[in-house]
mmCIF file of the N, C-alpha and C atoms, coordinates in Angstrom:
data_MODEL
# 
_entry.id   MODEL 
# 
loop_
_atom_site.group_PDB 
_atom_site.id 
_atom_site.type_symbol 
_atom_site.label_atom_id 
_atom_site.label_alt_id 
_atom_site.label_comp_id 
_atom_site.label_asym_id 
_atom_site.label_entity_id 
_atom_site.label_seq_id 
_atom_site.pdbx_PDB_ins_code 
_atom_site.Cartn_x 
_atom_site.Cartn_y 
_atom_site.Cartn_z 
_atom_site.occupancy 
_atom_site.B_iso_or_equiv 
_atom_site.pdbx_formal_charge 
_atom_site.auth_seq_id 
_atom_site.auth_comp_id 
_atom_site.auth_asym_id 
_atom_site.auth_atom_id 
_atom_site.pdbx_PDB_model_num 
ATOM 1   N N  . MET A 1 1  ? 23.479 -36.901 -33.803 1.00 0.00 ? 1  MET A N  1 
ATOM 2   C CA . MET A 1 1  ? 22.755 -36.101 -34.495 1.00 0.00 ? 1  MET A CA 1 
ATOM 3   C C  . MET A 1 1  ? 23.809 -36.233 -35.865 1.00 0.00 ? 1  MET A C  1 
ATOM 4   N N  . THR A 1 2  ? 25.006 -36.086 -35.642 1.00 0.00 ? 2  THR A N  1 
ATOM 5   C CA . THR A 1 2  ? 25.868 -36.365 -37.056 1.00 0.00 ? 2  THR A CA 1 
ATOM 6   C C  . THR A 1 2  ? 25.914 -37.480 -37.432 1.00 0.00 ? 2  THR A C  1 
ATOM 7   N N  . GLY A 1 3  ? 25.380 -38.405 -37.209 1.00 0.00 ? 3  GLY A N  1 
ATOM 8   C CA . GLY A 1 3  ? 25.327 -39.714 -37.597 1.00 0.00 ? 3  GLY A CA 1 
ATOM 9   C C  . GLY A 1 3  ? 24.241 -39.605 -38.371 1.00 0.00 ? 3  GLY A C  1 
ATOM 10  N N  . PHE A 1 4  ? 23.365 -39.202 -38.532 1.00 0.00 ? 4  PHE A N  1 
ATOM 11  C CA . PHE A 1 4  ? 21.897 -38.968 -39.269 1.00 0.00 ? 4  PHE A CA 1 
ATOM 12  C C  . PHE A 1 4  ? 22.383 -38.701 -40.288 1.00 0.00 ? 4  PHE A C  1 
ATOM 13  N N  . ILE A 1 5  ? 23.383 -36.984 -40.308 1.00 0.00 ? 5  ILE A N  1 
ATOM 14  C CA . ILE A 1 5  ? 23.943 -36.418 -41.167 1.00 0.00 ? 5  ILE A CA 1 
ATOM 15  C C  . ILE A 1 5  ? 24.613 -37.006 -42.238 1.00 0.00 ? 5  ILE A C  1 
ATOM 16  N N  . ASP A 1 6  ? 25.593 -38.066 -41.209 1.00 0.00 ? 6  ASP A N  1 
ATOM 17  C CA . ASP A 1 6  ? 26.363 -39.204 -42.096 1.00 0.00 ? 6  ASP A CA 1 
ATOM 18  C C  . ASP A 1 6  ? 25.485 -39.902 -43.034 1.00 0.00 ? 6  ASP A C  1 
ATOM 19  N N  . GLU A 1 7  ? 24.824 -40.273 -42.489 1.00 0.00 ? 7  GLU A N  1 
ATOM 20  C CA . GLU A 1 7  ? 23.811 -41.525 -43.518 1.00 0.00 ? 7  GLU A CA 1 
ATOM 21  C C  . GLU A 1 7  ? 23.214 -40.895 -44.384 1.00 0.00 ? 7  GLU A C  1 
ATOM 22  N N  . HIS A 1 8  ? 22.717 -39.811 -44.538 1.00 0.00 ? 8  HIS A N  1 
ATOM 23  C CA . HIS A 1 8  ? 21.822 -39.307 -45.261 1.00 0.00 ? 8  HIS A CA 1 
ATOM 24  C C  . HIS A 1 8  ? 22.576 -38.166 -46.289 1.00 0.00 ? 8  HIS A C  1 
ATOM 25  N N  . ARG A 1 9  ? 23.693 -37.647 -46.132 1.00 0.00 ? 9  ARG A N  1 
ATOM 26  C CA . ARG A 1 9  ? 24.462 -36.996 -46.790 1.00 0.00 ? 9  ARG A CA 1 
ATOM 27  C C  . ARG A 1 9  ? 24.574 -37.085 -48.035 1.00 0.00 ? 9  ARG A C  1 
ATOM 28  N N  . ASN A 1 10 ? 24.553 -38.437 -48.977 1.00 0.00 ? 10 ASN A N  1 
ATOM 29  C CA . ASN A 1 10 ? 24.624 -38.804 -49.970 1.00 0.00 ? 10 ASN A CA 1 
ATOM 30  C C  . ASN A 1 10 ? 23.411 -38.250 -50.699 1.00 0.00 ? 10 ASN A C  1 
ATOM 31  N N  . VAL A 1 11 ? 22.371 -38.551 -50.093 1.00 0.00 ? 11 VAL A N  1 
ATOM 32  C CA . VAL A 1 11 ? 20.936 -38.020 -50.640 1.00 0.00 ? 11 VAL A CA 1 
ATOM 33  C C  . VAL A 1 11 ? 20.431 -36.443 -50.489 1.00 0.00 ? 11 VAL A C  1 
ATOM 34  N N  . TYR A 1 12 ? 20.533 -36.271 -49.710 1.00 0.00 ? 12 TYR A N  1 
ATOM 35  C CA . TYR A 1 12 ? 20.169 -34.681 -49.391 1.00 0.00 ? 12 TYR A CA 1 
ATOM 36  C C  . TYR A 1 12 ? 21.040 -33.818 -49.426 1.00 0.00 ? 12 TYR A C  1 
ATOM 37  N N  . GLY A 1 13 ? 22.228 -34.250 -49.282 1.00 0.00 ? 13 GLY A N  1 
ATOM 38  C CA . GLY A 1 13 ? 23.567 -33.299 -48.835 1.00 0.00 ? 13 GLY A CA 1 
ATOM 39  C C  . GLY A 1 13 ? 23.468 -32.473 -47.643 1.00 0.00 ? 13 GLY A C  1 
ATOM 40  N N  . VAL A 1 14 ? 24.477 -31.990 -47.082 1.00 0.00 ? 14 VAL A N  1 
ATOM 41  C CA . VAL A 1 14 ? 24.727 -31.580 -45.622 1.00 0.00 ? 14 VAL A CA 1 
ATOM 42  C C  . VAL A 1 14 ? 23.909 -30.693 -45.633 1.00 0.00 ? 14 VAL A C  1 
ATOM 43  N N  . GLU A 1 15 ? 23.986 -29.466 -46.241 1.00 0.00 ? 15 GLU A N  1 
ATOM 44  C CA . GLU A 1 15 ? 23.217 -27.910 -45.538 1.00 0.00 ? 15 GLU A CA 1 
ATOM 45  C C  . GLU A 1 15 ? 21.686 -28.431 -46.045 1.00 0.00 ? 15 GLU A C  1 
ATOM 46  N N  . PRO A 1 16 ? 20.954 -28.733 -46.827 1.00 0.00 ? 16 PRO A N  1 
ATOM 47  C CA . PRO A 1 16 ? 19.541 -28.945 -46.910 1.00 0.00 ? 16 PRO A CA 1 
ATOM 48  C C  . PRO A 1 16 ? 19.075 -29.716 -45.360 1.00 0.00 ? 16 PRO A C  1 
ATOM 49  N N  . ILE A 1 17 ? 19.941 -30.952 -44.994 1.00 0.00 ? 17 ILE A N  1 
ATOM 50  C CA . ILE A 1 17 ? 19.715 -31.682 -43.849 1.00 0.00 ? 17 ILE A CA 1 
ATOM 51  C C  . ILE A 1 17 ? 19.855 -30.545 -42.698 1.00 0.00 ? 17 ILE A C  1 
ATOM 52  N N  . CYS A 1 18 ? 20.461 -29.701 -42.734 1.00 0.00 ? 18 CYS A N  1 
ATOM 53  C CA . CYS A 1 18 ? 20.993 -28.805 -41.395 1.00 0.00 ? 18 CYS A CA 1 
ATOM 54  C C  . CYS A 1 18 ? 20.193 -28.008 -41.243 1.00 0.00 ? 18 CYS A C  1 
ATOM 55  N N  . LYS A 1 19 ? 19.425 -27.412 -42.445 1.00 0.00 ? 19 LYS A N  1 
ATOM 56  C CA . LYS A 1 19 ? 18.410 -26.596 -42.309 1.00 0.00 ? 19 LYS A CA 1 
ATOM 57  C C  . LYS A 1 19 ? 17.233 -27.166 -41.988 1.00 0.00 ? 19 LYS A C  1 
ATOM 58  N N  . VAL A 1 20 ? 17.049 -28.132 -41.657 1.00 0.00 ? 20 VAL A N  1 
ATOM 59  C CA . VAL A 1 20 ? 15.991 -29.076 -41.089 1.00 0.00 ? 20 VAL A CA 1 
ATOM 60  C C  . VAL A 1 20 ? 15.864 -29.019 -39.673 1.00 0.00 ? 20 VAL A C  1 
ATOM 61  N N  . LEU A 1 21 ? 17.520 -29.700 -39.284 1.00 0.00 ? 21 LEU A N  1 
ATOM 62  C CA . LEU A 1 21 ? 17.696 -29.768 -38.083 1.00 0.00 ? 21 LEU A CA 1 
ATOM 63  C C  . LEU A 1 21 ? 18.188 -28.933 -37.395 1.00 0.00 ? 21 LEU A C  1 
ATOM 64  N N  . PRO A 1 22 ? 18.357 -28.711 -36.080 1.00 0.00 ? 22 PRO A N  1 
ATOM 65  C CA . PRO A 1 22 ? 18.795 -27.259 -35.011 1.00 0.00 ? 22 PRO A CA 1 
ATOM 66  C C  . PRO A 1 22 ? 20.454 -27.251 -35.277 1.00 0.00 ? 22 PRO A C  1 
ATOM 67  N N  . ILE A 1 23 ? 21.068 -27.647 -36.545 1.00 0.00 ? 23 ILE A N  1 
ATOM 68  C CA . ILE A 1 23 ? 22.561 -27.869 -36.427 1.00 0.00 ? 23 ILE A CA 1 
ATOM 69  C C  . ILE A 1 23 ? 22.938 -27.136 -37.544 1.00 0.00 ? 23 ILE A C  1 
ATOM 70  N N  . ALA A 1 24 ? 24.290 -26.063 -37.480 1.00 0.00 ? 24 ALA A N  1 
ATOM 71  C CA . ALA A 1 24 ? 24.780 -25.641 -38.057 1.00 0.00 ? 24 ALA A CA 1 
ATOM 72  C C  . ALA A 1 24 ? 25.978 -26.157 -39.007 1.00 0.00 ? 24 ALA A C  1 
ATOM 73  N N  . PRO A 1 25 ? 25.707 -25.937 -40.384 1.00 0.00 ? 25 PRO A N  1 
ATOM 74  C CA . PRO A 1 25 ? 26.750 -26.692 -41.632 1.00 0.00 ? 25 PRO A CA 1 
ATOM 75  C C  . PRO A 1 25 ? 28.125 -27.109 -40.241 1.00 0.00 ? 25 PRO A C  1 
ATOM 76  N N  . SER A 1 26 ? 28.450 -25.967 -40.197 1.00 0.00 ? 26 SER A N  1 
ATOM 77  C CA . SER A 1 26 ? 29.867 -25.885 -39.512 1.00 0.00 ? 26 SER A CA 1 
ATOM 78  C C  . SER A 1 26 ? 30.199 -26.666 -38.544 1.00 0.00 ? 26 SER A C  1 
ATOM 79  N N  . THR A 1 27 ? 29.021 -26.853 -37.792 1.00 0.00 ? 27 THR A N  1 
ATOM 80  C CA . THR A 1 27 ? 29.431 -27.622 -36.531 1.00 0.00 ? 27 THR A CA 1 
ATOM 81  C C  . THR A 1 27 ? 29.306 -29.160 -37.020 1.00 0.00 ? 27 THR A C  1 
ATOM 82  N N  . TYR A 1 28 ? 28.933 -29.414 -37.980 1.00 0.00 ? 28 TYR A N  1 
ATOM 83  C CA . TYR A 1 28 ? 28.557 -30.947 -38.313 1.00 0.00 ? 28 TYR A CA 1 
ATOM 84  C C  . TYR A 1 28 ? 30.351 -30.948 -38.937 1.00 0.00 ? 28 TYR A C  1 
ATOM 85  N N  . TYR A 1 29 ? 30.457 -30.156 -39.776 1.00 0.00 ? 29 TYR A N  1 
ATOM 86  C CA . TYR A 1 29 ? 31.997 -30.444 -40.618 1.00 0.00 ? 29 TYR A CA 1 
ATOM 87  C C  . TYR A 1 29 ? 33.039 -30.219 -39.512 1.00 0.00 ? 29 TYR A C  1 
ATOM 88  N N  . LEU A 1 30 ? 32.832 -29.781 -38.368 1.00 0.00 ? 30 LEU A N  1 
ATOM 89  C CA . LEU A 1 30 ? 34.121 -29.655 -37.223 1.00 0.00 ? 30 LEU A CA 1 
ATOM 90  C C  . LEU A 1 30 ? 33.919 -30.683 -36.649 1.00 0.00 ? 30 LEU A C  1 
ATOM 91  N N  . HIS A 1 31 ? 33.165 -31.190 -35.838 1.00 0.00 ? 31 HIS A N  1 
ATOM 92  C CA . HIS A 1 31 ? 32.926 -33.073 -35.453 1.00 0.00 ? 31 HIS A CA 1 
ATOM 93  C C  . HIS A 1 31 ? 33.578 -33.818 -36.728 1.00 0.00 ? 31 HIS A C  1 
ATOM 94  N N  . ALA A 1 32 ? 32.833 -33.679 -37.570 1.00 0.00 ? 32 ALA A N  1 
ATOM 95  C CA . ALA A 1 32 ? 33.487 -34.766 -39.139 1.00 0.00 ? 32 ALA A CA 1 
ATOM 96  C C  . ALA A 1 32 ? 34.937 -34.796 -39.168 1.00 0.00 ? 32 ALA A C  1 
ATOM 97  N N  . ALA A 1 33 ? 35.769 -33.502 -38.957 1.00 0.00 ? 33 ALA A N  1 
ATOM 98  C CA . ALA A 1 33 ? 37.185 -33.419 -39.174 1.00 0.00 ? 33 ALA A CA 1 
ATOM 99  C C  . ALA A 1 33 ? 37.753 -33.989 -37.980 1.00 0.00 ? 33 ALA A C  1 
ATOM 100 N N  . ARG A 1 34 ? 36.959 -33.509 -36.672 1.00 0.00 ? 34 ARG A N  1 
ATOM 101 C CA . ARG A 1 34 ? 37.287 -34.092 -35.701 1.00 0.00 ? 34 ARG A CA 1 
ATOM 102 C C  . ARG A 1 34 ? 37.960 -35.882 -35.123 1.00 0.00 ? 34 ARG A C  1 
ATOM 103 N N  . ARG A 1 35 ? 36.501 -36.550 -35.912 1.00 0.00 ? 35 ARG A N  1 
ATOM 104 C CA . ARG A 1 35 ? 36.593 -37.906 -35.823 1.00 0.00 ? 35 ARG A CA 1 
ATOM 105 C C  . ARG A 1 35 ? 37.264 -38.575 -36.863 1.00 0.00 ? 35 ARG A C  1 
ATOM 106 N N  . ALA A 1 36 ? 37.749 -37.447 -37.846 1.00 0.00 ? 36 ALA A N  1 
ATOM 107 C CA . ALA A 1 36 ? 38.888 -38.046 -38.872 1.00 0.00 ? 36 ALA A CA 1 
ATOM 108 C C  . ALA A 1 36 ? 39.941 -37.797 -38.734 1.00 0.00 ? 36 ALA A C  1 
ATOM 109 N N  . ASP A 1 37 ? 40.388 -37.015 -37.638 1.00 0.00 ? 37 ASP A N  1 
ATOM 110 C CA . ASP A 1 37 ? 41.620 -36.745 -37.110 1.00 0.00 ? 37 ASP A CA 1 
ATOM 111 C C  . ASP A 1 37 ? 41.512 -36.339 -35.914 1.00 0.00 ? 37 ASP A C  1 
ATOM 112 N N  . PRO A 1 38 ? 41.622 -37.555 -34.772 1.00 0.00 ? 38 PRO A N  1 
ATOM 113 C CA . PRO A 1 38 ? 41.567 -37.085 -33.397 1.00 0.00 ? 38 PRO A CA 1 
ATOM 114 C C  . PRO A 1 38 ? 42.338 -35.809 -32.790 1.00 0.00 ? 38 PRO A C  1 
ATOM 115 N N  . SER A 1 39 ? 43.767 -35.784 -33.590 1.00 0.00 ? 39 SER A N  1 
ATOM 116 C CA . SER A 1 39 ? 44.621 -34.643 -33.291 1.00 0.00 ? 39 SER A CA 1 
ATOM 117 C C  . SER A 1 39 ? 43.837 -33.616 -32.949 1.00 0.00 ? 39 SER A C  1 
ATOM 118 N N  . ARG A 1 40 ? 42.896 -33.099 -33.979 1.00 0.00 ? 40 ARG A N  1 
ATOM 119 C CA . ARG A 1 40 ? 42.218 -31.989 -33.999 1.00 0.00 ? 40 ARG A CA 1 
ATOM 120 C C  . ARG A 1 40 ? 41.141 -32.072 -32.528 1.00 0.00 ? 40 ARG A C  1 
ATOM 121 N N  . ALA A 1 41 ? 41.096 -32.487 -32.055 1.00 0.00 ? 41 ALA A N  1 
ATOM 122 C CA . ALA A 1 41 ? 40.166 -32.664 -30.437 1.00 0.00 ? 41 ALA A CA 1 
ATOM 123 C C  . ALA A 1 41 ? 40.601 -31.534 -29.367 1.00 0.00 ? 41 ALA A C  1 
ATOM 124 N N  . SER A 1 42 ? 39.957 -31.531 -28.787 1.00 0.00 ? 42 SER A N  1 
ATOM 125 C CA . SER A 1 42 ? 40.716 -30.102 -27.707 1.00 0.00 ? 42 SER A CA 1 
ATOM 126 C C  . SER A 1 42 ? 41.301 -31.024 -26.672 1.00 0.00 ? 42 SER A C  1 
ATOM 127 N N  . ALA A 1 43 ? 42.882 -30.089 -26.125 1.00 0.00 ? 43 ALA A N  1 
ATOM 128 C CA . ALA A 1 43 ? 43.315 -30.949 -25.281 1.00 0.00 ? 43 ALA A CA 1 
ATOM 129 C C  . ALA A 1 43 ? 42.089 -32.017 -24.082 1.00 0.00 ? 43 ALA A C  1 
ATOM 130 N N  . ARG A 1 44 ? 41.172 -31.591 -23.416 1.00 0.00 ? 44 ARG A N  1 
ATOM 131 C CA . ARG A 1 44 ? 40.425 -32.185 -22.646 1.00 0.00 ? 44 ARG A CA 1 
ATOM 132 C C  . ARG A 1 44 ? 39.516 -33.438 -23.010 1.00 0.00 ? 44 ARG A C  1 
ATOM 133 N N  . ALA A 1 45 ? 39.305 -32.905 -24.960 1.00 0.00 ? 45 ALA A N  1 
ATOM 134 C CA . ALA A 1 45 ? 39.162 -34.246 -25.187 1.00 0.00 ? 45 ALA A CA 1 
ATOM 135 C C  . ALA A 1 45 ? 39.469 -35.176 -25.539 1.00 0.00 ? 45 ALA A C  1 
ATOM 136 N N  . GLN A 1 46 ? 41.012 -34.707 -25.676 1.00 0.00 ? 46 GLN A N  1 
ATOM 137 C CA . GLN A 1 46 ? 42.157 -35.917 -25.751 1.00 0.00 ? 46 GLN A CA 1 
ATOM 138 C C  . GLN A 1 46 ? 42.489 -36.430 -24.465 1.00 0.00 ? 46 GLN A C  1 
ATOM 139 N N  . ALA A 1 47 ? 42.632 -36.220 -23.454 1.00 0.00 ? 47 ALA A N  1 
ATOM 140 C CA . ALA A 1 47 ? 42.927 -36.499 -22.227 1.00 0.00 ? 47 ALA A CA 1 
ATOM 141 C C  . ALA A 1 47 ? 41.738 -37.175 -21.497 1.00 0.00 ? 47 ALA A C  1 
ATOM 142 N N  . ASP A 1 48 ? 40.334 -36.753 -21.622 1.00 0.00 ? 48 ASP A N  1 
ATOM 143 C CA . ASP A 1 48 ? 39.115 -37.988 -21.580 1.00 0.00 ? 48 ASP A CA 1 
ATOM 144 C C  . ASP A 1 48 ? 39.406 -39.071 -22.450 1.00 0.00 ? 48 ASP A C  1 
ATOM 145 N N  . THR A 1 49 ? 39.658 -39.004 -23.367 1.00 0.00 ? 49 THR A N  1 
ATOM 146 C CA . THR A 1 49 ? 40.114 -40.368 -24.404 1.00 0.00 ? 49 THR A CA 1 
ATOM 147 C C  . THR A 1 49 ? 41.398 -41.152 -23.411 1.00 0.00 ? 49 THR A C  1 
ATOM 148 N N  . GLN A 1 50 ? 42.225 -40.492 -23.430 1.00 0.00 ? 50 GLN A N  1 
ATOM 149 C CA . GLN A 1 50 ? 43.678 -41.308 -22.704 1.00 0.00 ? 50 GLN A CA 1 
ATOM 150 C C  . GLN A 1 50 ? 42.819 -41.837 -21.507 1.00 0.00 ? 50 GLN A C  1 
ATOM 151 N N  . LEU A 1 51 ? 41.860 -41.219 -20.665 1.00 0.00 ? 51 LEU A N  1 
ATOM 152 C CA . LEU A 1 51 ? 41.265 -41.482 -19.516 1.00 0.00 ? 51 LEU A CA 1 
ATOM 153 C C  . LEU A 1 51 ? 40.723 -42.925 -19.558 1.00 0.00 ? 51 LEU A C  1 
ATOM 154 N N  . CYS A 1 52 ? 39.575 -42.881 -20.651 1.00 0.00 ? 52 CYS A N  1 
ATOM 155 C CA . CYS A 1 52 ? 38.629 -44.103 -20.589 1.00 0.00 ? 52 CYS A CA 1 
ATOM 156 C C  . CYS A 1 52 ? 39.192 -44.916 -21.584 1.00 0.00 ? 52 CYS A C  1 
ATOM 157 N N  . ALA A 1 53 ? 40.716 -45.287 -22.306 1.00 0.00 ? 53 ALA A N  1 
ATOM 158 C CA . ALA A 1 53 ? 41.345 -46.024 -22.826 1.00 0.00 ? 53 ALA A CA 1 
ATOM 159 C C  . ALA A 1 53 ? 42.248 -46.915 -21.625 1.00 0.00 ? 53 ALA A C  1 
ATOM 160 N N  . ALA A 1 54 ? 42.566 -46.059 -20.689 1.00 0.00 ? 54 ALA A N  1 
ATOM 161 C CA . ALA A 1 54 ? 42.950 -46.743 -19.538 1.00 0.00 ? 54 ALA A CA 1 
ATOM 162 C C  . ALA A 1 54 ? 42.409 -47.677 -18.602 1.00 0.00 ? 54 ALA A C  1 
# 
């Protein structure tokens, strides 16, 4: 769902899209921040990433 928002945010904006979809804007921004800076991910998510890379 965040991919859809990424694709259409320049046309419609994040908040209007989130009003239509069942996602809070804060949730979208949290996921976007974690994608931009993986160190912001939870300890479990970081461990999972390391396991998948090995």
